[in-house]
Structures are given as C-alpha cells and as structure tokens.
N, C-alpha and C positions, 0 to 999 in steps of 0.2 A: 601416680605422679612419677615423672622421670627425674632422676637424680644425676648430677654432674659429678661422677666419681673421679674422672680424670683431673679435675680442677684442684682436687686436694692431694693427689699423689705426686711426690717428688720425682721428676724425670730421671729415667735410667736406674731406678732402685728396684725395679721388679725383674724377675720373679723373687718372691719373698723367701725366707729360709725356713718357714714353718713346715713341719711334716705334713705329708698327705693326710687329710681327715682331721687336723687339728682345727679347733673351733675359733682360734684367735683371728683368723681372716674374716670370719662372719662378724666378730665384734668390731673390727676396724671398719667394715662396710657400714655397720650400724652407726658408728661414730660419724663417718663421713655424711650419711643421710641426715644425722641430726645437725650437723654443721651447716649442711646445705638448707635444711628446712629453716634454721634460725637466721640464715644469711650472715654467718659470722665472717669477718674479714680476716684473711689469713695473717696479716701482719699484726693484728690485734688479738690473736689467739695462741696461746702457748700450751704445748703438750709435754709433760714432764714425766720421765720414767726412771726406774733404777736399773736393775740387772735381772735378766732371765728371758725367757722366750717371749712372754707378753711384753716385756719392756723393750723389745726391739720395734715395737709399733711406731714411735715417733720417727724412726729413721726413714720410713716410708711416707710420711705426711709432709706436705708442702705448706708449713706454717712455722711459727717460732717453736723450736724443739729443744729439749734438753735431755740427754742420755747421761744419767749421773751414777753415783756410787750405789752399791747394793744396799736397799732398804731406805735410801735417803730421798726418795722422790718427794714425799710430802713436805720434808724440810725445804728443799730447793724450791718447790711449788709456793710455799709460804713466803719465801723471800721474793719470788717473782711478784705475787699478788700484793704484798706490802709495798714494793718499789713502783709497781705499775697497777694500781687498783682498777684501772679502767680496762684492763685486759680480761678476757675469758680464759680461765686457766683449768686445764685438765691434768690430773694425775692418771697414769695407766700402769698396771703391773699385775703380777701374779699373786697368789696366795702366800708363797714363800717370801717374796720380796715385800709384800705389803703388811702382813701380819706376823711374820717370824722375825727376820732380820730388821724389818722396818716397823715392827709392832709398836715400839714406843713413839716413833714419829707419827704413826697413823692415829693412835689414841689421842695425842695432844692436838693434832690438827682437827680432830672431831671436837675435842674439849673447847678448843678456842672458836669453833664455829666460823672459820675463815671462809669466805665465798669462793669456793672452787669445787670441782666435781671430780671425785676419785672413782674411776672405773677399774674394779678389781675382778680380774678374770680368774675364777676359782676352778682350777683343773685338779686340785686335790694332791698336788705332788710338785716337786721340784723337777721340772723338765729338762732345763738346759745343763744343770750342773751335775747330773748324773742319776736322777731318778730317786732321790732321797725323799722320806716322808716329810710332810709339812704339818702345820698346826691344823690344816683342813683335811688331812688324810683320815678317812673313816676308820673307826675302831676295828682292828684285826685285818684291814686291807694290806696288801704287801707292796713294798718298795724296796729299793736296793738296800737300804739300811734297815729294813724290817721284813727280811725274807720269810719269816715264820708268822707274820702278822703284826700290825702296829697296836701295841698294848694302850697307847694314849687315847683319851677322848679328844674328839675334834672340836675346834671353835665353830660356833654359829656366827659367821662373820657379821651378818646384818644386826644380830643382837648385840654383838661387841660394839658396832658403831652407834647403835642407839644408846648403849649404856655409857659409852664415852662421851656422848654429847652431840653427835651429828644431828642436824635438824631436818634432813631429808634422806631417807634410806629406802632403796628400792632393790628388787631382785628380778632378774630374768634368767633365761638360759640360751645356750647357743642354738638349740633346737628351735626356740620361738624367736626366730631372726626378726620377724616383722615388729616385735615388741621392743627391741632393743633401742632403736632410735627414738622412739616415743618416750621411754623411760629417761634416755639421756637428755632429750629436749626439755622434760619437766624438771629435771635435775638442774639444768643451767638456769632455767627461769627462776628457780628458787634461790633466794638470797641467803646465803649461809653455807655450811659444810654439807655437800651432798655426796652420798656414797651409792654407787650402783654396783651391786655384785651380780656378775654374770657366771652362772654355773656352766663350766666349759668342759671339754674332753681332751684328754692327752692319750691318743692311741698307742704311742711309742712307748712311753715309760709307765703309765698306769694301766692302760688297757691290756697290754700283753702279760703283764705280771698278774693281773687279776682275772684272767681267763675270759676277757671279752673276745668274742670271735671275730668282730668286725667293728668298724666306725658306725655303722648302721645300728648295731646292737647298743653301742654306747649312747647314741643320739635317741634311740627309742627309750632307753632308761631315763634320759633327761625328760623326755616327754611324759613318761608314766608317773614320775615323782612329783612333777610340778602341779600345783593347785592354785589357781588365782585366788587372791584374798577374798573376793566377794563370794566365790563358790565355797570357800572354806567356812564361811559364816553359817552355812546351811548343813555342815557336815559334823558328824559326831566325833569325839576324841579317838574312837576305835577306827573310824574311817580315815582319820588324819595320820594314823600311825605310819611312820616311814615316809610321809610326804613332805614336800617343801613348799612354803608359800611363796608366790610370785606376785609381782606388781609393786605398787607403792605401799610399803610396810609402815612407814612413819613420816610424819610431816608436822612441823610446828615452827612458829615464828619466834625468833630470839635476836638479840643485838648481834650485829655482825662484827667480826674482829677488826677489820680495817677501819671501819668507822669509829669503834671504841678507841683504837689506837690513835687515831687522828685527834680525838678529844684530849687524850693525854699530852699529845704534842702541843696542842693549843694552850692547855694549862701551863705547861712547862715554859711556853714562850710568853706567858703573862696575858694571855687572852682569857678565855673562860676560866671559871674557878668551880 
C-alpha cells in the first residue's frame, strides 16, 4: 500500500532536527501511515506534545498541533478532548517528558480512561536537555548525570500504564517499523486511553556513553530483545530473561471519561439523575 506522507507534513518544516540515526523519524512515519490508513481529517486531528526531542514531532505535522510545557502534554490533550470530543487526539513525547516530569499527568490520564492515544518514544534518556538519566534508563547504564552507572531501577512503562488504568497498552520498537502504524491504528480504534510505547534509540546521548559502536548495533539490540506476545506464550521464563514483549499487551472495555463527564453535566443541568 502506498502512503501519502507529504499530505501530513507541514510545508517548509523539513529537514527535521533529529540526529542521524535517531528513531523518532521512524515513529513519525508510522504515525503518518496510521493517520492515512484511518483516513483522519487533519482539521479534526490534534497532536499534543511537551518538551524534548520526541516532542518536536508536532512541529512537522500538518494538522492541529500543540507544543506545550515540559511534561504537560497529557493535561493539555485532556483539555482538547473534553472541549472537542469529536476530535482524534494524540499525545507524543519521550520517556523523560512522559513519565518523569509528566508522570503525574500521565498516570491520571490513564486513570480517567480518556479517549486519546499516547505515543511514548522510549529512548531511555533525556536527549535534548543534556543526556541526563530518566526513569526508563536501565540499571547501571551511563548518562551525563550518572557517569559511573545509574543506580535506580527503571520503570516498565507499559506496566505502569496498565496499573494506572489505561485500557489499551501496546509496545513496539523503532526496528520493527512496519508494526508501528498497525499498533497506532488499533490504539485509535479503541475507545479509551491508549498507550503505545515505542522502544527507540538515541545514538548521540545514550549510545555513545554506553559503548554502542553504531546505530546499526543499537537497532540490532532492539531486534534481539523484542519478543512478540504470542511467541512469548511458548517460551520459558529462562528464555524470556532480558527480553521485552511487543504487540498488544493489554486491552479491555471500560467507561470512557468524556462520556462519563457529559453525564455529570446533564445531571447538573437537571436532566438525568
């Protein structure tokens, strides 16, 4: 299937600012393919981000976009969806923006089960602001603020989203590019809070500090650790050691927040009781 990438790119905004080898462009192309597959109208689609490398994505996209304060993407997106429930709303950002500075907004968006899709690009580090460690930086990995190794355990972002109440949670990788748009399509079609975590690579800040010799080596690592959920069912705990599950990890139906909020408004106006 041929995709119309140019339709969704804001004229004059390319080339992008991402470093050579960064996986964010792969994710953006996956988002565009998903939007094209779903036939989303640009004027009825909002993409909201905070601050960081991944959060620059809306600047390249020709639709309704908001580039907001650091960590506040989910809060702004909640406001957009409540005021315009007919819109398709995306949040995009990195692990630092989403689950560190924006962690509180992230978990409460999941708890409310508001109908939007959060695409969280996890490159395990703060890329734009200096290469600091993030809540997703692996134990003993190096960053600018942990030059001798990170002592903190890392978040499993997918498990965090499930525990907080998101009703659709999926994970892909920048290596498995052809899977990204399919996961996003299914996320958008689900009514409720959908979180799509994409394991990404940052060759500039994470790769060079952690002795990856090339972007190819980083991509091959993503390939090696990823295990589809169906394949994992046939594997032993020993075989799954050090692996990461990919695909749709969790899905359930629950009342959606905008619809529940409208019921409260009707009761307040003397309608339903």
